[in-house]
N, C-alpha and C positions, 0 to 999 in steps of 0.2 A: 115378658109382661108379668109372669108369675112371680119373679124375684122382686119386682117393684111392689106388687101387692103384699108379698111377704115382708118386705122392708117396712111398709106402712103399718102392717099388723103389729110387727115388733115395736115400732114407735108408739103405736096406740096402747099396747100393753105396758110399755115403759111409762107412758103418761098416766096410766091407771095405778101403777105401783104405789105412789104415795098415799093413796086412799086405802090400800090394803095394808101396807107396811109404812108407818110414819118415819122409820129410819132411812127411807129412800126419798130423796127430793129431786124433782125434775122441774126446771123453771117453766118451760113452755113446749109447744109441739116441735118447734125448730130444734130445741135442745134434745128432745126425744129422738128426732130423726138422726141427728148427728151421733147421739149415743148408740142408737141401733146400728148405725154404720160402723162405728168404732168397735162395738161388740162383735159384729160380724167379721171384721178384719182381724181382730184379736183371736177369735175362734178359728179363723181360717189359717192364720200364720203362726201364732205363738202356741196355741193349745196343742196342736199335733206334736210340736217339739217337746213340750212339757209331758205329754202322755208317754212319749217314748222314753224320756229321761227318768220318769217316775214309774216305769213299768214294774220293777220289783216290788215297790211299795203298793202299787195298785193290785198286783197279784196277791200279795200278802193280806190285803184288806178285802179281798174278793170283789174288787172293782169299786169299792166305796170311796176310794181316794179321788176318783173322777169328780165326785161332788165338790171336793175341796178345790180341784183345778177349775171347775166351773165358777165357784165363788171367787177364786183368784182373778179370773177374767173379768167378772163383774166389778170387783173392787178396783182392778187396774184401770178399767174404763172410767170409773168414777174419779180416780186420781188424775187422769189425763184431761178431763173436761170440767169446765166451770159450771155449766148449767145442769149437771147431773152429779149428785152427791149421795154417798152411802155412809152411814154413821160409823161403822167399823167392819172389820173383816168377817166377824161372826154374822153380822146382819147381811153382809154380802153373800154369804153361803145360803142363808135362808131366802134372800131375795132372788138369787140365781135359781134356786129350786122352784119358787113360785112363778118366776118369769118364764122358765122353761115349760112348766106345766100349763099355765094359762095360754102362752103363745102356741103351744102344740094343739090345745083344744080349739082355739079360735081358728088357727090355720087349717086344721082338719075340716072344720065346719065350712069355712069360707071357700077354701080351695077345692073342696070336694064338689061344692055347688057350681063352681066356676068351670069345672071340667066337663 
């Protein structure tokens, strides 16, 4: 049940993103749900492979390259879906940072209450 609530929280945060960052566009809540699912799948399947492949660069940049990988996952999700668009890769990095921060705060508040 917790993962379902987390999925809804991520979709809600995605729906909020165009109001914070005009470079991100989400058509409706259904598109946000699908985008949250695709982001979750990309982060579960593709991201670990990229983290391992880019480990030398990540170590050289003291872990900051992970931010680029997160932006890449956000940008890739926007390229795969019609109802979720990001203006450019640079905006995807910024959007991924904001999405992660807001999603973490909301999840912490909501899920801590739920426990």
